[in-house]
Structure formats: C-alpha cells, structure tokens
C-alpha positions as CSV (number, residue, x, y, z in Angstrom):
1,X,-2.7,4.1,-77.7
2,X,-5.9,2.2,-76.6
3,X,-7.0,2.6,-73.0
4,X,-10.4,0.8,-73.1
5,X,-10.7,-2.3,-75.3
6,X,-14.0,-4.2,-75.6
7,X,-14.5,-7.6,-77.2
8,X,-17.9,-8.6,-78.5
9,X,-18.3,-12.3,-77.9
10,X,-21.1,-14.6,-79.1
11,X,-19.5,-18.0,-78.8
12,X,-18.8,-18.3,-82.6
13,X,-15.4,-19.2,-83.9
14,X,-15.0,-15.6,-85.1
15,X,-15.6,-14.3,-81.6
16,X,-13.1,-16.8,-80.1
17,X,-10.5,-15.4,-82.5
18,X,-11.5,-11.8,-81.5
19,X,-11.1,-12.8,-77.8
20,X,-7.6,-14.2,-78.5
21,X,-6.7,-11.0,-80.4
22,X,-7.9,-8.9,-77.5
23,X,-5.9,-10.9,-75.0
24,X,-2.8,-10.5,-77.3
25,X,-3.3,-6.7,-77.5
26,X,-3.9,-6.4,-73.7
27,X,-0.4,-8.0,-73.2
28,X,1.2,-5.6,-75.6
29,X,-0.7,-2.7,-74.0
30,X,-0.6,-3.5,-70.3
31,X,-2.1,-0.2,-69.3
32,X,-5.3,-0.9,-71.2
33,X,-8.5,-2.2,-69.6
34,X,-10.0,-5.2,-71.4
35,X,-13.7,-6.1,-71.3
36,X,-15.3,-9.1,-72.9
37,X,-19.0,-8.7,-73.3
38,X,-21.9,-10.8,-74.6
39,X,-25.4,-9.8,-75.3
40,X,-28.5,-11.8,-74.4
41,X,-31.3,-10.6,-76.8
42,X,-33.9,-13.0,-75.4
43,X,-34.1,-11.3,-72.0
44,X,-35.6,-8.2,-73.6
45,X,-38.5,-9.7,-75.5
46,X,-41.1,-8.3,-73.1
47,X,-43.4,-6.5,-75.5
48,X,-47.1,-6.7,-74.8
49,X,-50.0,-5.7,-77.1
50,X,-52.7,-3.1,-76.8
51,X,-55.9,-3.9,-78.7
52,X,-57.4,-0.7,-80.2
53,X,-60.5,-1.4,-82.3
54,X,-59.5,-4.0,-84.9
55,X,-55.8,-3.5,-84.5
56,X,-53.1,-4.4,-82.0
57,X,-50.1,-2.1,-81.2
58,X,-47.0,-3.2,-79.4
59,X,-46.3,-1.5,-76.1
60,X,-43.6,-2.1,-73.6
61,X,-45.8,-1.7,-70.5
62,X,-49.4,-1.2,-69.5
63,X,-48.3,1.9,-67.6
64,X,-47.1,4.6,-69.9
65,X,-43.8,6.3,-69.0
66,X,-44.6,9.6,-67.3
67,X,-42.6,11.6,-69.9
68,X,-45.0,10.4,-72.6
69,X,-48.2,10.3,-70.6
70,X,-49.1,13.8,-71.5
71,X,-49.4,12.8,-75.2
72,X,-51.5,9.7,-74.5
73,X,-55.3,9.7,-74.5
74,X,-56.9,9.2,-71.0
75,X,-57.2,5.6,-69.9
76,X,-54.9,4.1,-72.5
77,X,-53.2,1.1,-71.1
78,X,-56.1,0.2,-68.8
79,X,-58.2,-2.0,-71.0
80,X,-57.2,-4.3,-73.8
81,X,-53.7,-4.7,-72.7
82,X,-52.2,-8.2,-73.2
83,X,-49.1,-8.7,-71.2
84,X,-45.9,-9.9,-72.8
85,X,-45.2,-13.6,-73.0
86,X,-43.2,-14.8,-70.1
87,X,-39.4,-14.8,-70.6
88,X,-37.8,-18.1,-69.7
89,X,-35.4,-16.7,-67.1
90,X,-33.9,-20.1,-66.4
91,X,-32.9,-20.4,-70.0
92,X,-31.6,-16.8,-70.1
93,X,-29.6,-17.4,-66.9
94,X,-28.2,-20.7,-68.3
95,X,-27.1,-18.9,-71.5
96,X,-25.4,-16.2,-69.4
97,X,-23.6,-18.9,-67.2
98,X,-22.4,-20.7,-70.3
99,X,-21.1,-17.6,-72.0
100,X,-19.4,-16.3,-68.9
101,X,-17.7,-19.7,-68.2
102,X,-16.6,-20.0,-71.8
103,X,-15.0,-16.6,-71.8
104,X,-13.4,-17.1,-68.3
105,X,-11.9,-20.4,-69.3
106,X,-10.3,-18.8,-72.4
107,X,-9.0,-16.0,-70.2
108,X,-7.6,-18.4,-67.6
109,X,-5.9,-20.5,-70.3
110,X,-4.1,-17.5,-71.6
111,X,-3.4,-16.1,-68.0
112,X,-5.2,-12.9,-68.9
113,X,-7.4,-10.6,-67.0
114,X,-10.5,-8.9,-68.2
115,X,-13.9,-7.9,-67.0
116,X,-16.6,-10.2,-68.3
117,X,-20.0,-8.6,-68.7
118,X,-23.5,-9.8,-69.7
119,X,-25.7,-7.2,-71.3
120,X,-29.3,-7.5,-72.4
121,X,-31.0,-6.0,-75.3
122,X,-30.8,-5.6,-79.1
123,X,-27.2,-6.5,-80.0
124,X,-26.2,-3.5,-82.1
125,X,-27.9,-0.9,-79.9
126,X,-26.6,-2.5,-76.7
127,X,-23.0,-2.7,-77.8
128,X,-22.9,0.8,-79.3
129,X,-24.5,2.2,-76.1
130,X,-21.9,0.4,-74.0
131,X,-19.1,1.8,-76.2
132,X,-20.3,5.3,-75.7
133,X,-21.0,4.9,-72.0
134,X,-17.7,3.3,-71.2
135,X,-15.5,5.4,-73.6
136,X,-14.3,2.4,-75.4
137,X,-11.3,3.2,-77.8
138,X,-11.3,-0.2,-79.6
139,X,-14.0,-2.7,-80.2
140,X,-12.8,-6.2,-81.4
141,X,-15.3,-8.4,-83.2
142,X,-15.1,-11.6,-85.1
143,X,-16.1,-12.0,-88.7
144,X,-19.4,-13.9,-89.0
145,X,-18.3,-15.9,-92.0
146,X,-21.6,-15.2,-93.8
147,X,-21.4,-14.5,-97.5
148,X,-23.6,-13.9,-100.5
149,X,-27.3,-13.9,-100.0
150,X,-27.1,-14.9,-96.4
151,X,-25.2,-11.7,-95.6
152,X,-27.5,-9.6,-97.9
153,X,-30.7,-10.7,-96.2
154,X,-29.5,-11.2,-92.6
155,X,-26.9,-8.5,-92.5
156,X,-23.6,-8.7,-90.7
157,X,-23.3,-7.8,-87.0
158,X,-19.7,-6.8,-87.6
159,X,-20.6,-4.6,-90.6
160,X,-23.4,-2.9,-88.5
161,X,-21.0,-2.3,-85.6
162,X,-18.4,-0.8,-87.9
163,X,-21.0,1.6,-89.3
164,X,-22.7,2.5,-85.9
165,X,-19.8,2.5,-83.4
166,X,-18.1,5.7,-82.3
167,X,-14.7,4.0,-81.9
168,X,-12.2,2.0,-83.9
169,X,-13.5,-1.5,-84.8
170,X,-11.1,-4.4,-85.5
171,X,-12.7,-7.3,-87.3
172,X,-10.8,-10.5,-86.8
173,X,-10.8,-13.3,-89.4
C-alpha cells in the first residue's frame, strides 16, 4: 500500500499525534520506510540587499548565478550590495538538536525505527520538494488547531500541504 511514509514534525501537539500515527502505520505496514522530518526556516534567511538608486532589491548573493548572468547588466552586484544579516548558527543548531532528540525519544519509547531528517528552507516548498524527490506515498501532518481569523490570516500549513503535495496527505487531529 504505502512504501514511503513521511511525517512532518514541528514539536506541536498535532505533530506529536502525527508521529504516533506514523509509528502505528509503520507497524501495520512493516515493508514501508518511515521518515520523520522537521524544517528549520531560520537557517535560510540569508537575503542581502542591492541598493539601486533610491530603492533596494533583495538578492541572495552578490555573485549572480551564471545561468542568470547573461540577463544582468554589467557590474551588478559589485557596488551597493549589503550582505545578509548573520544567521545565528548556534541557535539553528540548538533547534535541530532539540527537534532530533524529541523525535528520537518518541521513536525509542514506541520501539520504532525511522529516519530523522533536518531540512532547511521555507516549510511548504521544502516539504513538497522532499516528497517529490523521495517518492513519498503518504505524508502525515498534525492539525494546527488554528481556527477562525487566525487561520484566515496566517493560513494553515496542513491545508497548504494538502493543496501542494503530490501524494496522499493524512491530517491527524
């Protein structure tokens, strides 16, 4: 049925329930591969700014990627570039250790085996990219518990994953 199962984990109560459901399914489907993953968005905030006249434009690097260099005016990126703010790698590393340990403790408590992966980037794009790259059959996510205006303005990660994922998505409540 499902060969590759991924669980999106963020430390919330909903994601803990999703992890429990994933463990339960992996025992019912012993041939399946279980992967628990968490995404650290902070590690990717490395955008600098290019001052052009009276405006600033975000850029990811002072050196333009060679595939786009042909479209850029000569010398762009040389002057006026302000580097990105430094990312607190110690904090990002601490977050990753905490998340990894939390997942591993839950797996150990249930005597379950799974790969535990830390990914970096925007949550939705990173998870959907992982799904496509790893041929995930089933993604298990927790319900955020948001409702009303909060859900309207902030949006729901689980709703966006349902919409954007190329696999079955199970939302656990």
